[in-house]
C-alpha positions as CSV (number, residue, x, y, z in Angstrom):
1,M,-10.7,-14.3,-3.6
2,H,-12.2,-10.9,-2.6
3,Y,-10.0,-8.2,-1.1
4,R,-11.1,-5.1,0.6
5,L,-8.9,-2.0,1.0
6,T,-8.7,0.0,4.1
7,Y,-6.5,3.2,4.4
8,T,-5.1,4.6,7.6
9,K,-5.3,8.3,8.1
10,Q,-1.5,8.5,7.5
11,A,-1.9,6.8,4.1
12,L,-4.7,9.2,3.1
13,D,-2.7,12.1,4.2
14,D,0.3,10.9,2.3
15,L,-1.8,10.4,-0.9
16,S,-3.4,13.8,-0.6
17,D,0.0,15.5,-0.2
18,L,1.1,14.2,-3.6
19,P,0.7,16.0,-6.9
20,N,-2.7,15.0,-8.4
21,K,-1.3,13.2,-11.4
22,T,1.0,11.0,-9.1
23,G,-1.6,10.4,-6.5
24,K,-4.1,9.3,-9.1
25,R,-1.4,7.0,-10.6
26,I,-0.7,5.4,-7.3
27,F,-4.4,5.1,-6.4
28,N,-5.0,3.2,-9.7
29,K,-2.1,1.0,-9.2
30,I,-3.3,0.1,-5.8
31,E,-6.7,-0.8,-7.3
32,W,-4.9,-2.9,-9.9
33,F,-2.9,-4.7,-7.2
34,K,-6.1,-5.4,-5.3
35,N,-7.8,-7.0,-8.2
36,N,-4.7,-9.1,-9.5
37,N,-3.4,-11.2,-6.5
38,P,-2.0,-8.4,-4.3
39,I,0.3,-10.6,-2.2
40,H,1.9,-12.1,-5.4
41,S,2.7,-8.5,-6.5
42,A,4.1,-7.5,-3.2
43,K,7.6,-7.8,-1.5
44,K,7.6,-8.9,2.1
45,L,9.5,-6.5,4.3
46,I,12.3,-7.7,6.6
47,N,11.5,-5.0,9.3
48,P,7.9,-5.5,10.5
49,N,8.0,-2.1,12.1
50,Y,7.2,-0.5,8.8
51,G,4.5,-3.0,7.8
52,T,4.4,-6.6,6.5
53,Y,4.4,-5.9,2.7
54,R,5.2,-3.2,0.1
55,W,4.3,-2.5,-3.5
56,R,6.6,-0.4,-5.8
57,V,4.9,2.2,-7.9
58,G,7.6,4.1,-9.8
59,D,9.7,6.0,-7.1
60,Y,7.0,5.5,-4.5
61,R,6.3,2.7,-2.0
62,V,3.0,1.6,-0.6
63,L,3.4,-0.2,2.7
64,F,0.5,-2.4,3.9
65,D,-0.5,-5.2,6.1
66,V,-2.9,-8.0,5.5
67,N,-5.7,-9.1,7.9
68,S,-7.8,-12.2,7.3
69,N,-11.4,-12.4,8.5
70,G,-12.9,-15.6,7.2
71,E,-13.2,-15.3,3.5
72,I,-12.6,-11.7,3.3
73,Q,-9.0,-10.4,3.1
74,I,-8.4,-6.8,4.3
75,L,-5.5,-4.9,2.8
76,L,-4.7,-2.1,5.3
77,I,-2.7,0.6,3.5
78,L,-0.3,2.1,6.1
79,T,1.7,4.7,4.2
80,I,2.6,6.0,0.8
81,K,6.0,7.8,0.5
82,H,8.9,8.3,-1.9
83,R,11.4,5.6,-1.7
84,K,14.0,7.8,-0.2
85,D,11.7,8.8,2.7
86,V,9.6,5.6,3.4
87,Y,11.8,3.7,5.7
88,E,12.7,6.6,8.0
89,K,11.2,6.8,11.4
């Protein structure tokens, strides 16, 4: 199955605020998840206000939703934050 990544403005801002080494590591891990059954690697979130799923990348969490349009699955990356900050609103 083919997956396409889409980042929200918030997720891009979160990624750009990280140190280069950390941001690159997270970006590469997101690409790895995309190519290796992303839903199987994710944890479903209990509170849908934050997103539907999350990936763990070290001390960071990548929150995302999935949208299905026919054969193409769209992974919408919502936010990327440190684990202590990610679920605060």
